Every structure is written in structure tokens, then in C-alpha cells.
C-alpha positions as CSV (number, residue, x, y, z in Angstrom):
1,X,23.0,12.4,-24.4
2,X,21.3,13.7,-21.0
3,X,23.8,13.8,-18.0
4,X,21.0,14.9,-15.3
5,X,21.4,13.4,-11.9
6,X,19.1,10.7,-11.1
7,X,16.3,11.6,-9.1
8,X,16.5,9.3,-5.7
9,X,14.2,8.4,-2.7
10,X,15.6,7.4,0.3
11,X,13.5,5.6,2.4
12,X,16.0,3.8,5.2
13,X,18.7,5.9,7.0
14,X,21.9,4.4,7.4
15,X,22.6,5.8,11.0
16,X,19.3,4.1,12.0
17,X,20.0,0.5,10.6
18,X,23.4,0.3,8.8
19,X,21.4,0.2,5.6
20,X,20.7,3.3,2.9
21,X,17.8,2.2,0.6
22,X,17.4,4.5,-2.6
23,X,14.4,4.0,-5.4
24,X,16.3,5.7,-8.0
25,X,14.6,7.1,-11.3
26,X,17.0,7.7,-14.2
27,X,16.4,9.4,-16.9
28,X,16.0,8.2,-20.8
29,X,19.6,8.4,-22.5
30,X,21.2,9.4,-19.1
31,X,25.4,8.4,-18.9
32,X,26.9,7.4,-15.9
33,X,31.1,7.7,-16.5
34,X,33.5,5.6,-14.7
35,X,32.9,5.7,-10.8
36,X,32.7,3.7,-7.7
37,X,31.4,3.2,-4.8
38,X,32.5,3.9,-1.1
39,X,30.3,1.0,0.0
40,X,29.3,-2.4,-1.2
41,X,25.9,-1.9,-2.7
42,X,23.4,-3.9,-4.6
43,X,21.2,-2.8,-7.0
44,X,17.6,-4.2,-8.3
45,X,16.0,-3.0,-11.7
46,X,12.6,-2.6,-11.7
47,X,11.8,-0.9,-14.7
48,X,13.7,0.1,-18.2
49,X,17.2,-1.0,-18.6
50,X,20.6,0.0,-18.7
51,X,24.1,-1.1,-20.0
52,X,26.9,-2.1,-17.0
53,X,30.4,-1.5,-18.8
54,X,33.4,-2.6,-16.8
55,X,36.1,-4.8,-18.5
56,X,33.0,-6.8,-20.4
57,X,29.4,-5.2,-21.2
58,X,26.0,-6.5,-19.4
59,X,22.4,-5.6,-20.1
60,X,20.5,-5.0,-16.8
61,X,16.7,-5.9,-17.7
62,X,14.1,-5.5,-15.4
63,X,14.8,-8.5,-12.6
64,X,18.5,-8.2,-12.7
65,X,19.8,-7.7,-9.3
66,X,23.5,-6.9,-9.0
67,X,25.9,-7.4,-6.3
68,X,29.1,-4.8,-6.4
69,X,31.9,-5.0,-3.9
70,X,33.2,-1.1,-2.6
71,X,35.4,0.5,-5.1
72,X,34.0,-1.6,-8.0
73,X,34.3,0.9,-11.0
74,X,31.7,1.2,-13.7
75,X,30.3,3.1,-16.0
76,X,26.6,2.8,-17.1
77,X,24.5,3.9,-19.9
78,X,20.7,3.8,-19.7
79,X,18.3,3.1,-22.2
80,X,15.8,5.2,-24.2
81,X,13.1,4.5,-21.4
82,X,15.5,5.6,-18.4
83,X,15.2,2.7,-15.6
84,X,13.9,2.7,-12.2
85,X,16.2,0.9,-9.9
86,X,16.3,0.1,-6.1
87,X,19.5,0.6,-4.7
88,X,20.9,-0.7,-1.0
89,X,24.1,1.0,0.2
90,X,25.8,-1.2,3.1
91,X,27.3,0.2,6.0
92,X,30.9,-1.4,6.2
93,X,30.8,-1.2,10.0
94,X,27.6,-3.6,10.3
95,X,28.5,-5.7,7.1
96,X,32.3,-5.1,6.3
97,X,33.1,-8.7,6.3
98,X,30.1,-9.8,4.0
99,X,31.1,-10.0,0.4
100,X,29.0,-9.0,-2.7
101,X,31.6,-10.1,-5.0
102,X,35.1,-10.6,-5.6
103,X,37.2,-7.2,-5.7
104,X,36.9,-7.4,-9.8
105,X,33.5,-9.1,-10.3
106,X,29.9,-8.3,-10.1
107,X,27.3,-10.9,-9.2
108,X,24.4,-10.9,-11.2
109,X,21.2,-12.9,-10.1
110,X,17.7,-13.4,-11.9
111,X,16.0,-15.3,-9.0
112,X,12.5,-14.0,-7.5
113,X,13.5,-15.0,-4.2
114,X,16.0,-12.7,-4.1
115,X,14.2,-9.9,-5.9
116,X,11.6,-10.8,-3.2
117,X,14.0,-9.9,-0.3
118,X,14.6,-6.5,-1.6
119,X,11.0,-5.6,-2.2
120,X,10.6,-6.7,1.6
121,X,13.3,-4.1,2.5
122,X,11.2,-1.6,0.6
123,X,8.1,-2.2,2.2
124,X,9.6,-1.7,5.6
125,X,11.3,1.3,4.8
126,X,8.1,2.8,3.3
127,X,5.0,0.9,5.3
128,X,6.6,0.3,8.5
129,X,8.7,2.8,9.8
130,X,8.5,1.6,13.1
131,X,10.7,-1.8,11.9
132,X,13.7,-2.1,13.8
133,X,16.8,-2.3,13.0
134,X,17.6,-6.0,13.3
135,X,14.5,-6.8,10.9
136,X,16.5,-5.0,8.4
137,X,19.8,-6.4,9.2
138,X,18.4,-9.6,9.3
139,X,16.6,-9.6,5.7
140,X,20.0,-8.2,4.5
141,X,22.4,-10.9,6.1
142,X,19.9,-13.5,4.5
143,X,20.1,-11.8,0.9
144,X,23.7,-11.5,0.7
145,X,24.2,-15.2,2.1
146,X,21.6,-16.7,-0.6
147,X,23.3,-14.7,-3.0
148,X,26.5,-15.5,-2.6
149,X,25.2,-19.7,-2.1
150,X,23.5,-19.2,-5.7
151,X,26.2,-19.2,-8.2
152,X,26.0,-22.6,-9.6
153,X,29.2,-24.6,-10.5
154,X,30.9,-24.2,-13.8
155,X,28.7,-25.2,-16.9
156,X,29.4,-28.2,-18.7
157,X,31.6,-27.9,-21.5
158,X,28.8,-29.0,-23.8
159,X,26.3,-25.7,-22.4
160,X,29.4,-23.5,-22.8
161,X,30.0,-24.2,-26.5
162,X,26.1,-23.6,-26.6
163,X,26.4,-20.4,-25.3
164,X,29.3,-19.3,-27.7
165,X,27.6,-20.5,-30.6
166,X,24.2,-18.5,-29.7
167,X,26.7,-15.4,-29.0
168,X,28.1,-15.8,-32.2
169,X,25.2,-15.9,-34.2
170,X,24.4,-12.0,-32.8
171,X,20.9,-12.7,-33.0
172,X,20.6,-14.2,-36.1
173,X,17.5,-16.5,-36.6
174,X,18.5,-19.9,-35.1
175,X,16.5,-22.6,-33.6
176,X,16.9,-24.3,-30.2
177,X,16.5,-27.5,-31.9
178,X,19.5,-26.9,-34.2
179,X,21.9,-26.0,-31.3
180,X,20.4,-28.5,-29.0
181,X,21.5,-31.2,-32.3
182,X,24.6,-29.3,-32.2
183,X,25.2,-29.8,-28.4
184,X,24.3,-33.3,-28.7
185,X,21.4,-32.6,-26.0
186,X,17.4,-32.7,-26.2
187,X,16.2,-29.2,-26.7
188,X,14.4,-29.4,-23.4
189,X,17.4,-30.2,-21.5
190,X,19.5,-27.3,-23.1
191,X,16.5,-25.1,-22.4
192,X,16.6,-26.3,-18.7
193,X,20.5,-26.3,-18.2
194,X,20.8,-22.7,-20.0
195,X,18.4,-20.8,-17.8
196,X,19.5,-22.7,-14.8
197,X,23.1,-21.9,-15.7
198,X,22.8,-18.3,-17.2
199,X,19.5,-16.7,-15.7
200,X,17.2,-16.9,-18.9
201,X,16.4,-19.5,-21.9
202,X,18.2,-19.6,-24.7
203,X,15.7,-18.2,-26.9
204,X,15.0,-15.1,-24.7
205,X,19.2,-15.2,-25.2
206,X,18.8,-14.7,-28.8
207,X,16.0,-12.3,-28.8
208,X,17.8,-10.3,-26.6
209,X,20.8,-10.2,-28.4
210,X,18.3,-9.5,-31.8
211,X,17.1,-6.3,-30.4
212,X,21.0,-5.5,-29.2
213,X,21.9,-5.7,-32.9
214,X,19.1,-4.0,-34.6
215,X,19.6,-1.0,-32.0
216,X,23.0,-0.8,-33.2
217,X,22.5,-1.0,-36.8
218,X,19.7,1.7,-36.5
219,X,22.2,3.8,-34.8
220,X,25.2,3.6,-36.6
221,X,24.0,3.2,-40.0
222,X,21.6,5.0,-42.4
223,X,20.9,1.5,-44.1
224,X,16.8,1.3,-44.6
225,X,15.6,-0.1,-41.7
226,X,13.4,-3.0,-43.7
227,X,17.7,-3.8,-44.6
228,X,18.1,-3.2,-40.9
229,X,15.3,-6.3,-40.2
230,X,16.3,-8.8,-42.5
231,X,20.3,-8.3,-41.4
232,X,19.4,-9.1,-37.6
233,X,16.9,-12.0,-37.8
234,X,13.4,-10.3,-37.9
235,X,11.0,-11.1,-40.5
236,X,10.4,-7.8,-41.9
237,X,10.4,-4.2,-40.6
238,X,7.1,-4.3,-39.2
239,X,7.9,-7.5,-36.8
240,X,11.2,-5.3,-36.0
241,X,9.8,-2.2,-35.2
242,X,6.7,-4.2,-32.9
243,X,9.9,-6.0,-30.7
244,X,11.6,-2.5,-30.3
245,X,8.3,-0.9,-29.4
246,X,7.9,-3.6,-26.6
247,X,11.0,-3.8,-25.2
248,X,12.4,-0.2,-25.4
249,X,9.1,1.6,-25.7
250,X,9.9,2.9,-29.2
251,X,10.1,2.0,-32.8
252,X,13.5,2.0,-34.9
253,X,12.3,5.2,-36.8
254,X,12.1,7.0,-33.1
255,X,15.3,5.7,-32.0
256,X,17.3,7.0,-35.2
257,X,15.9,10.6,-34.5
258,X,16.3,10.5,-30.6
259,X,19.9,9.5,-31.4
260,X,20.5,12.3,-33.5
261,X,19.1,14.8,-31.6
262,X,21.0,13.7,-28.8
263,X,24.1,13.9,-31.2
264,X,23.6,17.0,-32.1
265,X,23.2,18.5,-28.9
266,X,26.2,16.8,-27.6
267,X,28.0,19.2,-30.0
268,X,26.5,22.0,-29.1
């Protein structure tokens, strides 16, 4: 896989505001091996997608906002479309006492109002270079405070069981109505509660798992694509192809060829 460094455009200078903001464009297939940042940082995914691996694996799609404490080790693997992210690094002299998450855990948020605050910082850095350090500091403090307050209480047992059932399905076909019946609640209540607790509706979670499983099978096996489609809950191969092109930018055949070329290159 490519190992090129990301292209970045720094728009806020740390010595002036205590914030360094980068507009980073990550190459398709880029892998950033295990590393940590000296400063606490915030990452907003604007385009593309990547996998973050710590003790667990998390898919970061457009709109994901990740808050990471200083020293948090992680590995990143970017998808076939690469990604564009806004990265904020915070000067500990100004923000050292503000937490971006527990030392062993990142915070992930999907709320539009928090994304809007990051975009406002980007706007200040690019369109209003005369903005005061106080303006920037105020927005960063609001962002961190609202992110910390945004953590919901622990989901009830029935909702955790519904999520575990969806994870066990692994993207296989399953209706929200059947999952709601299993949980003993109305499907509308399930959808609202699930989105509030986990950042996306159960149908969207099932679809994401289906895409991930299809991608895994496409790249790890030589099974005919029609069989991969049926095994991962798609109606047929053309349905799988449409969804993968929409989500990843490439169809399953092209993904296989790209993966094969990347493996050959890694062996050279």
C-alpha cells in the first residue's frame, strides 16, 4: 500500500492562537503505522473514510469527529478514495487541562453542531486571518466542553442487546422490525434510541457492516462476486456493485485489482 505522507495546508499558527489547524488530504490506501501525537488533537472527516485501530477497530466516515488525548497510540488505514480531514492540535499551555478523552480511549461524535464549530475555526483561519486569538480560543473551549457534555448515559440493556444482535448479523439481511420485535419495542423507538446512543440508525449500521463484510470477502477470497453478494446480504452482484461504488468509489472488481497491485508492489 502507498506510504506517502499526507498533504497538509496549515491555516492557524500555534504560536499565535494555541491552535494549529491542518487541512489534510490522505492518499488512497495510505497506512499510518502505530503512532501518537504529542498534543491533544481533534479530527473531523470531511471526505473519504479510514479505519482506526487501537485495541478495537473503528470505521471513520464523513462527519465523524474524533477527540484524542495526547499520547494516544493508534494506526490508520485509509480507503480506496483516501480522505480529507481537518486536524486541530492544541497547545498544552492553553488547553492542557482540557481533556479530549480518557487516556486509553478516544471520543467519537457525529453531531452537526460540533462539526460546525470545527468548520468555523477553518473559516477563521482561511477567510478571516485577522481574527483574534480570543475568538479562536473561545470556539475551541466551546467545542471541547460540548463534546464532553455530549456523552450520553449508558444505553439500556435492551438497546445494547439490539446492537450486539446487529453486530452478530455482520451485515446479513435483517429488518429493523424484526430486531425491534426481538428487543420488545416499537421499531420507531428502536430507530430513535439507537441513533441517539450510537450516532446512526440501525439500518445504517447494518448497511455499513454489509459493505465492510463484502469488502473483506472481495479482497481475501477468490469467490465469484455473485456469491460474495449473496453471502453478505445483497440482492445480487449488481446491487453490491452499486453500493460499493457509491460508498467507496470503486466496484468490487476494481477493488480486487487495486488490492492485487498493492500486494505485488509490497513484495517488490
